[in-house]
C-alpha positions as CSV (number, residue, x, y, z in Angstrom):
1,X,0.0,0.0,0.0
2,X,1.4,3.4,-0.9
3,X,0.7,7.0,0.1
4,X,-0.5,9.8,-2.1
5,X,1.2,13.2,-2.0
6,X,-0.8,14.2,1.1
7,X,0.1,11.0,2.9
8,X,-3.2,9.2,2.4
9,X,-2.4,5.5,2.9
10,X,-5.7,4.4,1.5
11,X,-4.8,5.4,-2.1
12,X,-4.0,2.5,-4.3
13,X,-1.5,3.3,-7.1
14,X,-1.2,1.4,-10.4
15,X,1.7,1.8,-12.7
16,X,1.0,0.9,-16.4
17,X,4.0,0.1,-18.5
18,X,3.5,0.8,-22.2
19,X,1.7,3.7,-23.9
20,X,0.2,1.8,-26.8
21,X,-3.6,1.3,-27.1
22,X,-3.6,-1.5,-24.5
23,X,-1.8,0.6,-21.9
24,X,-3.8,3.7,-22.6
25,X,-7.0,1.6,-22.4
26,X,-5.9,0.2,-19.0
27,X,-4.9,3.6,-17.7
28,X,-8.2,5.1,-18.8
29,X,-10.2,2.4,-16.9
30,X,-8.2,3.2,-13.8
31,X,-9.0,6.9,-14.3
32,X,-12.7,6.1,-14.6
33,X,-12.6,4.0,-11.4
34,X,-11.2,7.0,-9.6
35,X,-13.9,9.3,-11.1
36,X,-16.7,7.1,-9.6
37,X,-15.2,7.4,-6.1
38,X,-12.6,4.7,-5.8
39,X,-9.3,5.5,-4.1
40,X,-7.1,4.5,-7.0
41,X,-4.5,6.4,-9.1
42,X,-2.5,5.6,-12.2
43,X,0.9,6.5,-13.7
44,X,1.6,5.4,-17.3
45,X,5.2,5.0,-18.4
46,X,6.1,5.0,-22.1
47,X,9.6,4.7,-23.4
48,X,8.9,6.8,-26.6
49,X,8.1,10.4,-26.6
50,X,5.0,9.7,-28.7
51,X,2.1,7.8,-27.3
52,X,-0.1,5.4,-29.2
53,X,2.3,2.6,-30.1
54,X,1.4,1.1,-33.5
55,X,-1.4,3.7,-33.9
56,X,0.7,6.4,-35.5
57,X,-0.7,9.2,-37.7
58,X,1.1,12.1,-39.4
59,X,-0.8,15.2,-40.8
60,X,1.3,16.3,-43.8
61,X,0.8,19.5,-45.7
62,X,0.9,19.5,-49.5
63,X,2.9,22.6,-50.5
64,X,1.3,22.8,-53.9
65,X,-2.4,22.5,-53.1
66,X,-2.3,23.7,-49.5
67,X,-4.3,20.7,-48.5
68,X,-3.3,18.0,-46.0
69,X,-2.6,14.3,-46.1
70,X,-3.8,12.1,-43.1
71,X,-1.2,9.4,-43.0
72,X,-1.6,6.3,-40.8
73,X,1.8,4.6,-40.3
74,X,0.3,1.6,-38.4
75,X,-3.2,0.2,-38.2
76,X,-5.6,2.5,-40.1
77,X,-8.8,0.9,-38.9
78,X,-10.6,-1.5,-36.6
79,X,-13.4,-4.0,-37.2
80,X,-16.7,-2.3,-36.7
81,X,-18.4,-5.4,-35.3
82,X,-16.0,-5.4,-32.3
83,X,-17.5,-2.8,-30.0
84,X,-14.7,-1.8,-27.6
85,X,-13.5,1.2,-29.7
86,X,-17.0,2.4,-30.2
87,X,-17.7,2.1,-26.5
88,X,-14.6,4.0,-25.4
89,X,-15.2,6.6,-28.2
90,X,-18.6,7.2,-26.7
91,X,-17.1,7.7,-23.2
92,X,-14.5,10.1,-24.7
93,X,-17.2,12.1,-26.6
94,X,-15.6,11.3,-30.0
95,X,-18.0,8.7,-31.4
96,X,-19.1,11.2,-34.0
97,X,-15.5,11.6,-35.2
98,X,-15.5,8.0,-36.4
99,X,-15.6,7.5,-40.2
100,X,-16.7,4.6,-42.3
101,X,-14.9,3.5,-45.5
102,X,-15.9,4.8,-48.9
103,X,-17.6,1.6,-49.9
104,X,-18.4,2.6,-53.4
105,X,-14.7,2.1,-54.0
106,X,-14.6,-1.2,-52.2
107,X,-12.6,-3.6,-54.3
108,X,-9.7,-5.9,-53.5
109,X,-7.2,-6.9,-56.2
110,X,-4.9,-10.0,-56.1
111,X,-1.6,-10.2,-57.9
112,X,-1.3,-13.1,-60.3
113,X,1.7,-12.9,-62.5
114,X,1.6,-9.6,-64.3
115,X,-2.1,-9.1,-63.7
116,X,-4.3,-7.7,-61.0
117,X,-7.4,-9.8,-60.6
118,X,-10.4,-8.6,-58.6
119,X,-11.5,-10.8,-55.8
120,X,-14.6,-12.5,-56.9
121,X,-17.9,-11.3,-55.5
122,X,-19.3,-13.5,-52.8
123,X,-16.0,-14.5,-51.3
124,X,-16.2,-14.6,-47.5
125,X,-12.8,-14.9,-45.9
126,X,-11.6,-17.3,-48.7
127,X,-14.7,-19.4,-49.3
128,X,-16.9,-18.8,-52.3
129,X,-20.7,-18.2,-51.6
130,X,-21.7,-17.2,-55.2
131,X,-21.4,-19.6,-58.1
132,X,-21.2,-17.4,-61.2
133,X,-18.4,-15.0,-59.9
134,X,-16.4,-18.1,-58.8
135,X,-16.9,-19.9,-62.1
136,X,-15.8,-16.9,-64.2
137,X,-12.9,-15.6,-62.1
138,X,-9.4,-15.9,-63.5
139,X,-7.9,-16.0,-60.0
140,X,-8.1,-19.8,-59.9
141,X,-7.6,-22.6,-62.4
142,X,-10.5,-24.9,-63.2
143,X,-9.0,-27.8,-61.3
144,X,-8.7,-25.5,-58.3
145,X,-12.4,-24.4,-58.6
146,X,-13.5,-28.0,-58.7
147,X,-11.3,-28.8,-55.7
148,X,-12.8,-25.9,-53.7
149,X,-16.3,-27.2,-54.4
150,X,-15.3,-30.5,-52.8
151,X,-15.6,-28.7,-49.5
152,X,-19.3,-29.4,-49.7
153,X,-18.7,-33.2,-49.5
154,X,-15.4,-33.7,-47.6
155,X,-16.2,-35.0,-44.1
156,X,-15.5,-32.8,-41.2
157,X,-12.5,-33.4,-39.0
158,X,-13.2,-35.7,-36.1
159,X,-12.5,-34.1,-32.7
160,X,-12.6,-36.1,-29.5
161,X,-14.6,-34.7,-26.6
162,X,-12.5,-32.3,-24.6
163,X,-9.8,-32.2,-27.3
164,X,-8.4,-28.8,-28.4
165,X,-9.4,-28.5,-32.0
166,X,-6.4,-26.7,-33.7
167,X,-4.3,-26.9,-36.8
168,X,-2.3,-24.5,-39.0
169,X,-3.9,-22.3,-41.5
170,X,-2.1,-24.1,-44.3
171,X,-3.2,-27.6,-43.2
172,X,-6.8,-26.5,-42.7
173,X,-7.3,-24.7,-46.0
174,X,-5.5,-27.3,-48.0
175,X,-7.5,-30.1,-46.4
176,X,-10.8,-28.3,-47.0
177,X,-10.3,-26.4,-50.2
178,X,-7.0,-27.2,-51.8
179,X,-3.5,-25.8,-52.2
180,X,-4.4,-23.1,-54.8
181,X,-7.1,-21.7,-52.5
182,X,-4.4,-21.3,-49.8
183,X,-1.8,-19.8,-52.1
184,X,-4.0,-17.4,-54.1
185,X,-6.2,-16.0,-51.4
186,X,-6.2,-17.5,-47.9
187,X,-2.5,-16.9,-47.2
188,X,-2.5,-13.2,-48.3
189,X,-5.9,-12.4,-47.0
190,X,-6.2,-14.4,-43.7
191,X,-2.5,-14.9,-42.9
192,X,-1.7,-11.4,-43.9
193,X,-3.9,-9.9,-41.2
194,X,-1.4,-11.3,-38.7
195,X,1.6,-11.1,-40.9
196,X,2.0,-14.8,-40.1
197,X,3.5,-17.9,-41.7
198,X,0.5,-20.1,-42.7
199,X,2.6,-23.2,-42.1
200,X,2.8,-22.3,-38.3
201,X,-0.3,-20.1,-37.7
202,X,-2.7,-21.5,-35.1
203,X,-6.3,-21.2,-36.2
204,X,-7.6,-21.8,-32.7
205,X,-5.8,-18.7,-31.6
206,X,-6.6,-16.5,-34.6
207,X,-9.7,-17.6,-36.4
208,X,-11.5,-20.2,-34.2
209,X,-14.7,-19.5,-36.0
210,X,-13.4,-21.4,-39.0
211,X,-12.8,-24.5,-36.9
212,X,-16.3,-24.1,-35.3
213,X,-17.9,-23.6,-38.6
214,X,-16.5,-26.9,-40.0
215,X,-17.8,-28.7,-36.9
216,X,-21.3,-27.1,-37.0
217,X,-22.0,-27.2,-40.8
218,X,-19.5,-29.8,-42.0
219,X,-18.5,-27.4,-44.8
220,X,-17.0,-23.9,-44.9
221,X,-19.1,-23.0,-47.9
222,X,-22.4,-24.1,-46.2
223,X,-21.2,-22.2,-43.0
224,X,-20.5,-19.0,-44.8
225,X,-23.8,-19.2,-46.8
226,X,-25.6,-19.5,-43.5
227,X,-23.6,-16.5,-42.1
228,X,-24.4,-14.4,-45.2
229,X,-28.1,-15.3,-44.9
230,X,-28.0,-14.3,-41.2
231,X,-26.4,-10.9,-42.0
232,X,-28.9,-10.2,-44.7
233,X,-31.8,-11.0,-42.3
234,X,-30.4,-8.6,-39.7
235,X,-30.1,-5.9,-42.3
236,X,-33.7,-6.4,-43.2
237,X,-34.8,-6.5,-39.6
238,X,-32.8,-3.5,-38.6
239,X,-32.6,-1.1,-41.5
240,X,-30.6,2.1,-41.0
241,X,-32.5,4.9,-39.3
242,X,-32.6,8.3,-41.0
243,X,-29.4,10.1,-40.2
244,X,-27.8,7.1,-38.6
245,X,-24.0,6.7,-39.2
246,X,-23.4,4.4,-42.1
247,X,-21.9,1.1,-41.0
248,X,-19.0,-0.5,-42.9
249,X,-16.8,-3.5,-42.1
250,X,-13.9,-1.2,-41.1
251,X,-14.0,2.0,-39.2
252,X,-11.4,4.7,-38.6
253,X,-11.3,8.3,-37.4
254,X,-11.4,11.4,-39.6
255,X,-8.0,12.4,-38.4
256,X,-6.5,9.0,-38.3
257,X,-6.2,6.3,-35.6
258,X,-3.7,8.3,-33.4
259,X,-6.5,10.8,-32.8
260,X,-8.1,8.1,-30.7
261,X,-5.1,7.4,-28.6
262,X,-4.4,11.2,-28.1
263,X,-7.9,11.6,-26.8
264,X,-7.4,8.7,-24.5
265,X,-4.2,10.3,-23.2
266,X,-6.1,13.6,-22.6
267,X,-8.8,11.8,-20.7
268,X,-6.2,10.0,-18.5
269,X,-4.5,13.3,-17.8
270,X,-1.2,14.2,-19.3
271,X,0.2,14.8,-15.8
272,X,-0.3,11.1,-15.2
273,X,1.9,10.0,-18.1
274,X,5.7,9.7,-18.1
275,X,6.8,9.6,-21.8
276,X,10.3,9.3,-23.1
277,X,11.4,7.2,-20.2
278,X,11.6,3.4,-20.0
279,X,11.1,0.9,-17.2
280,X,14.3,-0.9,-16.3
281,X,13.0,-3.2,-13.6
282,X,10.2,-4.2,-11.3
283,X,10.6,-5.6,-7.9
284,X,8.2,-6.9,-5.2
285,X,8.5,-5.0,-1.9
286,X,8.3,-6.4,1.6
287,X,4.8,-4.9,2.2
288,X,3.3,-6.7,-0.9
289,X,3.7,-3.7,-3.1
290,X,5.9,-3.0,-6.1
291,X,8.9,-0.9,-6.9
292,X,9.3,0.3,-10.5
293,X,12.7,1.5,-11.6
294,X,12.9,4.0,-14.5
295,X,15.8,4.8,-16.9
296,X,16.1,8.4,-15.6
297,X,16.9,7.0,-12.1
298,X,13.5,7.6,-10.6
299,X,11.7,4.8,-8.7
300,X,7.9,4.6,-8.5
301,X,6.1,2.9,-5.7
302,X,3.0,1.0,-6.6
303,X,0.4,-1.4,-5.3
304,X,0.0,-3.0,-8.8
305,X,1.9,-3.1,-12.1
306,X,0.3,-3.7,-15.5
307,X,2.8,-4.7,-18.2
308,X,1.1,-3.5,-21.5
309,X,4.1,-4.2,-23.6
310,X,5.1,-6.7,-26.3
311,X,5.7,-10.2,-24.8
312,X,9.4,-10.0,-25.3
313,X,9.6,-6.8,-23.4
314,X,7.5,-8.2,-20.5
315,X,9.6,-11.3,-20.4
316,X,12.7,-9.2,-19.5
317,X,10.8,-7.5,-16.7
318,X,9.2,-10.6,-15.1
319,X,12.0,-13.2,-15.4
320,X,13.2,-12.7,-11.8
321,X,9.5,-12.5,-10.6
322,X,8.5,-15.9,-12.1
323,X,10.8,-17.8,-14.4
324,X,8.0,-20.0,-15.8
325,X,6.0,-17.0,-17.0
326,X,9.1,-15.5,-18.6
327,X,9.9,-18.8,-20.3
328,X,6.4,-19.0,-21.8
329,X,6.6,-15.3,-22.9
330,X,9.9,-16.1,-24.6
331,X,8.2,-18.8,-26.7
332,X,5.9,-16.3,-28.4
333,X,7.6,-15.6,-31.8
334,X,7.6,-12.2,-33.4
335,X,8.2,-10.7,-36.8
336,X,9.2,-7.2,-38.0
337,X,7.4,-5.3,-40.7
338,X,7.2,-1.8,-42.1
339,X,4.5,0.4,-43.5
340,X,5.4,2.7,-46.3
341,X,3.0,5.6,-47.1
342,X,3.7,7.2,-50.5
343,X,1.9,10.1,-52.1
344,X,1.9,11.0,-55.9
345,X,0.4,13.6,-58.1
346,X,-2.7,12.1,-59.8
347,X,-1.2,12.7,-63.2
348,X,1.6,10.3,-62.3
349,X,-1.0,7.6,-61.6
350,X,-2.8,7.0,-64.9
351,X,-4.8,4.0,-63.7
352,X,-8.0,3.2,-61.9
353,X,-7.6,4.2,-58.3
354,X,-11.1,3.1,-57.1
355,X,-10.1,0.2,-55.0
356,X,-9.2,-0.5,-51.3
357,X,-6.2,-2.8,-51.5
358,X,-3.9,-5.1,-53.4
359,X,-2.8,-8.4,-51.9
360,X,0.5,-10.0,-53.0
361,X,0.6,-13.8,-52.4
362,X,3.8,-15.3,-51.2
363,X,3.9,-17.5,-54.3
364,X,4.4,-14.4,-56.4
365,X,7.9,-13.9,-54.8
366,X,7.5,-10.1,-54.6
367,X,9.1,-8.0,-51.8
368,X,5.7,-6.5,-51.1
369,X,2.9,-8.0,-48.9
370,X,0.1,-5.5,-49.8
371,X,-0.9,-2.0,-50.9
372,X,-3.7,0.1,-49.5
373,X,-5.2,2.9,-51.6
374,X,-5.8,5.2,-48.7
375,X,-7.1,8.1,-50.7
376,X,-9.9,5.9,-52.1
377,X,-10.6,3.8,-48.9
378,X,-11.1,6.8,-46.6
379,X,-12.7,10.2,-47.0
380,X,-10.5,13.3,-46.9
381,X,-7.2,11.5,-46.6
382,X,-5.5,13.3,-49.5
383,X,-5.9,16.7,-51.4
384,X,-7.7,16.6,-54.7
385,X,-5.3,15.8,-57.5
386,X,-3.2,13.5,-55.4
387,X,-3.1,9.8,-54.7
388,X,-2.1,8.3,-51.3
389,X,-1.0,4.7,-51.0
390,X,0.6,2.5,-48.3
391,X,2.9,-0.4,-49.1
392,X,3.6,-3.2,-46.6
393,X,6.9,-5.1,-46.4
394,X,8.4,-7.6,-44.0
395,X,6.5,-10.4,-42.3
396,X,7.9,-13.8,-41.3
397,X,8.9,-14.8,-44.9
398,X,10.8,-11.6,-45.7
399,X,12.7,-10.4,-42.7
400,X,15.8,-9.5,-44.7
401,X,14.2,-6.4,-46.2
402,X,14.0,-4.9,-42.7
403,X,17.8,-4.6,-42.7
404,X,17.7,-2.1,-45.6
405,X,17.7,1.6,-45.2
406,X,14.6,3.7,-45.4
407,X,15.6,5.1,-48.8
408,X,16.1,1.6,-50.1
409,X,12.7,0.4,-48.8
410,X,10.9,3.4,-50.3
411,X,12.5,2.7,-53.7
412,X,11.6,-1.0,-53.5
413,X,7.9,-0.1,-52.8
414,X,7.9,2.7,-55.4
415,X,9.3,0.3,-58.1
416,X,6.6,-2.3,-57.2
417,X,3.9,0.3,-57.7
418,X,5.4,1.1,-61.1
419,X,5.5,-2.5,-62.1
420,X,2.1,-3.6,-60.7
421,X,0.0,-0.5,-61.1
422,X,1.5,1.6,-63.8
423,X,2.8,4.6,-61.7
424,X,5.0,6.5,-64.2
425,X,8.6,5.2,-64.0
426,X,10.0,8.7,-63.4
427,X,7.4,9.8,-60.9
428,X,8.8,11.4,-57.8
429,X,6.7,11.0,-54.6
430,X,5.2,14.1,-53.1
431,X,6.4,12.5,-49.9
432,X,7.3,9.0,-48.6
433,X,7.7,7.6,-45.1
434,X,8.9,4.4,-43.5
435,X,7.2,3.3,-40.2
436,X,9.3,0.4,-38.9
437,X,7.6,-2.0,-36.5
438,X,10.6,-4.0,-35.2
439,X,9.5,-7.2,-33.4
440,X,6.1,-5.7,-33.5
441,X,3.9,-8.5,-34.7
442,X,3.4,-11.5,-32.3
443,X,3.0,-14.8,-34.1
444,X,0.1,-17.0,-32.8
445,X,1.7,-20.4,-33.6
446,X,0.5,-23.9,-32.7
447,X,0.4,-24.2,-28.9
448,X,-0.2,-20.5,-28.4
449,X,-3.4,-21.0,-26.4
450,X,-1.8,-23.4,-24.1
451,X,1.1,-21.0,-23.5
452,X,-1.3,-18.1,-22.8
453,X,-3.4,-20.3,-20.4
454,X,-0.3,-21.2,-18.4
455,X,0.8,-17.5,-18.3
456,X,-2.6,-16.3,-17.2
457,X,-2.9,-19.0,-14.5
458,X,0.5,-18.1,-13.0
459,X,-0.1,-14.4,-13.2
460,X,-3.4,-14.8,-11.4
461,X,-1.5,-16.1,-8.4
462,X,0.7,-13.0,-8.2
463,X,-1.2,-10.2,-6.5
464,X,-0.8,-6.8,-8.1
465,X,0.6,-8.0,-11.4
466,X,-1.2,-8.2,-14.8
467,X,-0.3,-8.5,-18.5
468,X,-2.0,-6.8,-21.4
469,X,-1.5,-6.3,-25.1
470,X,-1.7,-7.9,-28.5
471,X,0.7,-10.8,-27.7
472,X,-2.0,-12.8,-26.0
473,X,-5.6,-13.1,-27.2
474,X,-6.0,-10.8,-30.2
475,X,-4.0,-8.3,-32.1
476,X,-6.8,-6.0,-33.2
477,X,-7.3,-2.6,-31.6
478,X,-10.6,-3.6,-29.8
479,X,-8.8,-6.8,-28.5
480,X,-6.0,-4.7,-27.1
481,X,-8.4,-2.3,-25.4
482,X,-10.2,-5.2,-23.8
483,X,-6.9,-6.8,-22.8
484,X,-5.9,-3.6,-21.0
485,X,-9.3,-3.3,-19.3
486,X,-9.2,-7.0,-18.2
487,X,-5.8,-6.4,-16.6
488,X,-7.2,-3.5,-14.6
489,X,-10.2,-5.6,-13.6
490,X,-7.8,-8.3,-12.3
491,X,-5.9,-5.9,-9.9
492,X,-9.1,-3.9,-8.9
493,X,-10.8,-7.2,-8.1
494,X,-8.0,-8.1,-5.8
495,X,-8.9,-5.0,-3.8
496,X,-12.6,-5.7,-3.9
497,X,-13.4,-3.0,-6.5
498,X,-15.9,-4.1,-9.2
499,X,-16.1,-1.8,-12.2
500,X,-18.5,-4.0,-14.2
501,X,-21.1,-1.2,-14.4
502,X,-18.5,0.9,-16.3
503,X,-19.3,-0.9,-19.6
504,X,-22.3,0.8,-21.3
505,X,-24.7,-1.2,-23.4
506,X,-22.7,-2.4,-26.4
507,X,-25.0,-4.3,-28.7
508,X,-26.6,-1.3,-30.4
509,X,-23.7,1.2,-30.2
510,X,-23.2,1.3,-33.9
């Protein structure tokens, strides 16, 4: 138990380590607990001067037009169906600043040789639900199309009662729908979300709904058809109300995703945040509290510590607290990647720009994983007469590119845009940036859920300690927020504080 500045020994202090969205979400929940009368306080420590972690936005002025580019260097959106961001945005008073995608431009292109082929209509995840688009697409060969159709008759996997149903993305897709389905769409679309190697990626930890769908329907195609029918029925039953915000699969904020984390920091209180200083160690104290050492020589006293960092960073801090937790954290692989926003004059891009993204399958052997057309996907991201795109490089199959300089990476991405899209060969970018995410993407490999269960069980036995972040049970922004909030609930619960009423009704938020 610690004292506040006035010597009040009843005050409980929580130190949150990490200023990404998980840490900010945790600190904001502590702040809300204090606002409803609980004697709790929070200090958030972030090693970088900038808060937000992988939510990084730059507002860049265009010297010629006088307009501005809104450039996301990390995640540019969250899935609308997951309500955590909507809920917190409501609490922050910025729900109306959310923005849907420009769905009239909604189109995904797949690289196949020298061509860009539009993803067939009716594809859900990677499974076809419409016959004609599937029959006429050039994305797959005819043998591959017939092989995918066999999903309707292939028996479902037998799972023993109580057995964990898990397998790699590669094994599952090849077993159900064939190799070409994996190589041409499932790997770049499903595996690409996690920047993961499909030969190692655990479906139980990433997309358990696919495993459940096979067990329930005996077929992915039948399962997705049922899902599509359900979505259509909900749309008919709950048509949009006049003036209601349009709902799209992805949502962002008008000024980019860092706008959300900046508002979180404001609500926490900037005076509660120590940025530009790192945590060098945590120790248990004799009275059951914690001592948190900082790189500037300061030492914070706390009743609880929440480590909202990558697993590899948490491992270094907890090793002398619990070796088994540290060993399991060390078993979570990571990969590095980079996001490369590039803007051109529209006259240097003499091609159709009305699409959301391009996926580059691994089998194409290109140095690029994907491209997003930000100026078509989102409203008001680029001045008129310009084009804003984002290239993605790295991932588990191409770590070597991360050793190159920023100038080299920009030129690689620019050249790929010349070859694949038709950007003029001599076109010079209005600007280009490289956002490096070193060791930033956890890999949910086979055995991940068992590792996390062991970590959580051991952490539950250590009063005043909790872990949060994208390394554990979901990499999406809503998952990270909920992870931070769950960590706070753990330590508050140990003190008999229940903040369950904090969660507003979520079902009809959006």
